N, C-alpha and C positions, 0 to 999 in steps of 0.2 A: 621814684625813690623818695621816701620821706625820712629824714634823719630823726631817729627816735632813740631815747634813752631807756635803759631797763627800769623796771618798776621797783627794784630793790626789795624783794620779799623779805619779811622780817627775819633777822638772824634768830636761830633757835627753832624756826618753824620745822615741823616734821615733813619728811620727804613725801610728796604725793605719790601714790602708787599708780602704775600703768601696766597695761598689756597692749603692746603694739606690734605691728608687722615689721619684721626686719627684712629690708630689701636685699641683704647679702645672703643670709641663711634661708630665707623664704619661710621662716617660722615666726610664731608669735613669741615675743620676749617680754618678761615682766621685770619690774624694778628688782624684785627679790632674786630673780635668777641672774641678774647682771651685777648686783652689788658685790664689791670686793670686801675682803676682810677688814680693810682700813677705812672704807667709805665708798662714796660714789660721786662721780662728776657727770652731770647732765648738761649737755650743750644743745641749745636750740640754734640750728644753722639752716642754710638752704643752699641750693646749687648756684643760683644766679646773683646773689647779693654781692655788690662790689666790696663791701666791708669784710665779708667772709672770704671772698676770692683774694683779697689783699693779704690775708694772714693764713691762707689754707695750708701751706706747707708746714709752717710752724705749729699751727693748730693740730695737725695730724701727728707731727713728731711728738708734741707734748702728750696728746692722748695715748699714743702707742707706748710711750715711755712709762707713764704712770699706771697704765693697765698692767704692765709687767711687774710693777712694784706693789701690786695688791690693792689698787684703787680701781673699782669698777668705772668704766667709761662708756658713755653712750652719746650718740648724736641723734637729734630728733628734728625732722622737718615737719612743720605744721602749716605751711602755706597752702592756699587755695590753688590746686593744680588745674582747675578749669580756666581760671584767669591767668595762671602762670605755669604753662605746660612744661617749662624747663625744670620744674621741681617735681615732676611726676616720679613714681617709684622706679620705673625703668631707668630714668636718667639719674636718679639718686644712686642706684646700684653702679651705674657706669662711673659716676663721680667718685664714689668710694673706692672702687677697684682701681681707677686711674691714680688716685692719690695714695693708695696703700693703707686704707683703714684696717686696723686689727680689731677694732671695736665695732659694734653694730650701728647701723644707720637706720633708724626707725621712722616709719611714716605714720603721722598723726592725722589720719584722714578726717576725723570728726572735729578736730581742733580742740577737743575737750582737755587734752593733756596740757597744751599750751595755756589754756584758760586757768586750770587749777594751779599751775606753776606761776601764773601771772606774768608769763613771758610776754615781752613787748617787741623785741627786736631780734635781728640776726646780725651778729651772734649774741647770745644771752647765756651766761654761765651760772651754774648752781653746784656748789660743792657741799656734800653732806658727810658727816663723820660716821663712825661705825655704829652709832646709836640712831642714825637717820636724822640727826639735827643739822639744820643748815648752818654752816660755819663761814661760807664765803659766797657772795654773789656780787658780780661786778665785771670789770673789764679784763680783757686779755693783757693789754698793755696800752700805752698812750698813742701808739701808731694808728693812723687813719689814712685812707687813700689821699694822696696829695699833700700830706703835712711833712714829708721828708724825715720822719722819725722812723728809725729801724724797727722792724717787727722782731720782738724778743720774747714776748709772752711773760714778761717779768712779773706782772701783778698776779696772774693766775699761777705761775710757777712758784712764787713765794707762798701762796696759800696752799698749794699741793705739797710743798716741802714741809711746811709747818704741820699739816695733817699727817704726813708720812712719818714725821719724827715725834708726833704726840705733843707738839707745842701749841699754846693758845694762839688764836688768830688775832691779827690787828683788827680793831673796830673801825679803822679808817679804810673804807672800801669805796672805790669810785665806780659809778655806773658804767655798764657797757653802752656802746652807741653803735647804731647800724641802721639798716633798713627796717621799717616796721614789718611785723608779721602780716602777711596778706590774708586778712580775714574774709570769709565768705560774706556776701551781702545778704 
């Protein structure tokens, strides 16, 4: 495990499009088909990362809540499943079902989607508005495994609430930190 910070894609960047296999519905899903009326939250996660596992319950609760409020939500795993078999699509489905995902959990087999989003770590969060402009990229909250700070999701929830209410986002956004995405060699 290598602690990695997110790359902080430029605010205002247009949402990169994708068509990826959903491990829950067993169908290909596109950005357009998942986007909500108010925008879209794209989360790069994986099954085995201690940083994701540390916040998994809160992450799912936040995703499920804002999906119901009109913001599209999707989780994507881009890890190399040959080197990290705990992240294969069958285990992704089991992970999502166990945690109660109401949003799709997509498999980025070619890793191209992670590359065009400039995703660097798990978790990595990208929030787009109804015009597909990036309005937030950064951390879930300041909690990390072992730092004794409660997992609240405060940073991401603030951004989601601002988007939901049509308010401008703060330009002070701190990078997410977690395990590096496991790229194919």
